[in-house]
C-alpha positions in Angstrom: 0.0 -0.2 0.1 2.7 2.5 0.9 4.2 1.7 -2.5 1.5 2.9 -4.6 1.4 6.3 -1.9 5.2 6.6 -2.8 4.9 6.5 -6.7 1.6 8.7 -6.4 3.5 11.3 -4.8 6.7 11.0 -6.8 4.7 11.1 -10.0 2.6 14.5 -9.0 5.9 16.0 -7.7 7.5 15.1 -11.1 4.8 16.3 -13.2 4.2 19.7 -11.3 6.7 21.5 -13.4 5.5 20.8 -16.4 2.1 21.5 -15.5 3.0 24.6 -14.0 5.4 25.6 -16.7 4.3 28.5 -19.0 5.3 27.9 -22.6 6.3 30.1 -25.1 2.9 30.4 -26.6 1.8 32.6 -23.4 -1.0 29.4 -22.5 -2.6 29.8 -25.9 -4.1 26.1 -26.5 -4.7 24.3 -29.8 -7.5 26.2 -30.7 -5.8 29.6 -30.4 -6.4 32.5 -28.2 -9.4 31.7 -25.7 -12.0 34.9 -25.3 -15.1 35.3 -24.5 -16.9 35.0 -27.9 -14.8 31.1 -28.0 -16.0 30.2 -24.3 -19.6 31.2 -25.0 -19.4 29.1 -28.8 -18.3 26.2 -26.8 -21.0 26.1 -24.3 -23.5 26.6 -26.8 -22.1 23.6 -28.7 -22.6 21.5 -25.6 -25.9 23.0 -24.8 -27.1 21.7 -28.3 -24.7 18.7 -28.5 -26.1 16.6 -25.5 -29.8 16.7 -26.6 -28.5 15.8 -29.8 -26.5 12.9 -28.2 -29.3 11.6 -26.6 -31.9 11.9 -29.6 -29.3 9.8 -31.8 -28.9 7.2 -29.0 -32.6 6.8 -28.6 -33.1 6.3 -31.9 -30.7 3.9 -32.6 -31.8 1.9 -29.1 -35.4 2.0 -30.5 -34.4 0.8 -34.0 -32.6 -2.0 -32.3 -35.6 -3.1 -30.2 -38.0 -3.3 -33.6 -35.3 -5.4 -35.4 -35.5 -7.6 -31.9 -39.4 -8.0 -32.0 -39.4 -8.8 -35.5 -36.7 -11.5 -34.8 -38.5 -13.2 -32.1 -41.9 -12.7 -33.9 -40.4 -14.7 -36.9 -38.8 -17.2 -34.7 -42.3 -17.7 -32.9 -43.8 -17.9 -36.5 -41.2 -20.6 -37.8 -42.2 -22.6 -34.5 -45.9 -22.6 -35.2 -44.9 -23.6 -38.9 -42.9 -26.3 -37.7 -46.2 -27.8 -36.2 -48.0 -27.7 -39.6 -45.5 -29.2 -41.8 -45.3 -32.3 -39.7 -41.9 -34.4 -40.3 -39.9 -36.4 -37.8 
């Protein structure tokens, strides 16, 4: 147990200078300078994105449920038809 604690503290101590270092870009991210407009648009994307994601996942789930229901109905129909066919 103490080994995990020592490794965790060592990792955090060694990664602190990297996390706190300010690079040559002045803290600019991959996108570019982050101003109020960028943050607002990112918030709007999140507000619209989650309902769209929920809608898409719901449509996928309902399509899979319909497919399952058709498959079960077909299996039931095949079982009933087997009685009419006779056979061994």
